[in-house]
KOLNULO-157179 format. One record per residue (C-alpha): x, y, z; residue number from 1. Coordinates in steps of 0.2 Angstrom, whole numbers, plus 5000, padded with zeros to 4 digits. Last residue first. Layout:
REM residues N
<site xx="X" yy="Y" zz="Z" num="NUM"/>
...
This chain:
REM residues 61
<site xx="5008" yy="5185" zz="5007" num="61"/>
<site xx="4999" yy="5170" zz="5013" num="60"/>
<site xx="4981" yy="5178" zz="5014" num="59"/>
<site xx="4983" yy="5182" zz="4995" num="58"/>
<site xx="4984" yy="5164" zz="4991" num="57"/>
<site xx="4968" yy="5159" zz="5000" num="56"/>
<site xx="4959" yy="5173" zz="4991" num="55"/>
<site xx="4965" yy="5169" zz="4974" num="54"/>
<site xx="4961" yy="5150" zz="4977" num="53"/>
<site xx="4943" yy="5155" zz="4982" num="52"/>
<site xx="4941" yy="5166" zz="4967" num="51"/>
<site xx="4948" yy="5153" zz="4955" num="50"/>
<site xx="4936" yy="5140" zz="4963" num="49"/>
<site xx="4921" yy="5151" zz="4960" num="48"/>
<site xx="4926" yy="5156" zz="4942" num="47"/>
<site xx="4927" yy="5137" zz="4937" num="46"/>
<site xx="4930" yy="5138" zz="4918" num="45"/>
<site xx="4947" yy="5147" zz="4918" num="44"/>
<site xx="4952" yy="5138" zz="4933" num="43"/>
<site xx="4950" yy="5121" zz="4925" num="42"/>
<site xx="4945" yy="5108" zz="4937" num="41"/>
<site xx="4952" yy="5091" zz="4942" num="40"/>
<site xx="4941" yy="5084" zz="4956" num="39"/>
<site xx="4949" yy="5067" zz="4956" num="38"/>
<site xx="4940" yy="5054" zz="4966" num="37"/>
<site xx="4948" yy="5043" zz="4980" num="36"/>
<site xx="4937" yy="5030" zz="4987" num="35"/>
<site xx="4950" yy="5016" zz="4987" num="34"/>
<site xx="4963" yy="5028" zz="4996" num="33"/>
<site xx="4978" yy="5033" zz="4986" num="32"/>
<site xx="4996" yy="5027" zz="4987" num="31"/>
<site xx="4992" yy="5009" zz="4982" num="30"/>
<site xx="5005" yy="4996" zz="4988" num="29"/>
<site xx="5014" yy="4989" zz="4974" num="28"/>
<site xx="5012" yy="4972" zz="4964" num="27"/>
<site xx="5027" yy="4968" zz="4954" num="26"/>
<site xx="5025" yy="4969" zz="4935" num="25"/>
<site xx="5038" yy="4981" zz="4932" num="24"/>
<site xx="5052" yy="4972" zz="4942" num="23"/>
<site xx="5049" yy="4956" zz="4933" num="22"/>
<site xx="5049" yy="4965" zz="4917" num="21"/>
<site xx="5066" yy="4973" zz="4921" num="20"/>
<site xx="5074" yy="4957" zz="4927" num="19"/>
<site xx="5069" yy="4948" zz="4911" num="18"/>
<site xx="5076" yy="4962" zz="4900" num="17"/>
<site xx="5093" yy="4963" zz="4909" num="16"/>
<site xx="5102" yy="4952" zz="4897" num="15"/>
<site xx="5095" yy="4963" zz="4883" num="14"/>
<site xx="5100" yy="4979" zz="4890" num="13"/>
<site xx="5086" yy="4990" zz="4894" num="12"/>
<site xx="5084" yy="5007" zz="4885" num="11"/>
<site xx="5077" yy="5024" zz="4890" num="10"/>
<site xx="5067" yy="5038" zz="4882" num="9"/>
<site xx="5058" yy="5049" zz="4894" num="8"/>
<site xx="5040" yy="5052" zz="4899" num="7"/>
<site xx="5039" yy="5034" zz="4906" num="6"/>
<site xx="5055" yy="5037" zz="4917" num="5"/>
<site xx="5047" yy="5041" zz="4933" num="4"/>
<site xx="5039" yy="5024" zz="4933" num="3"/>
<site xx="5055" yy="5015" zz="4930" num="2"/>
<site xx="5057" yy="5006" zz="4947" num="1"/>
């Protein structure tokens, strides 16, 4: 599967184009639960999170 190549340039030979399209449109098993919600946070804006992460990391040293 070519998903890991989306950030890179690659070519598909003309005679393999149909095979490539068939592979890329196949259904796949979801890797995340249906109720997943991203909690993306910018550490420079979320001081509490930055402090908590700093404490957690310093315990492992």
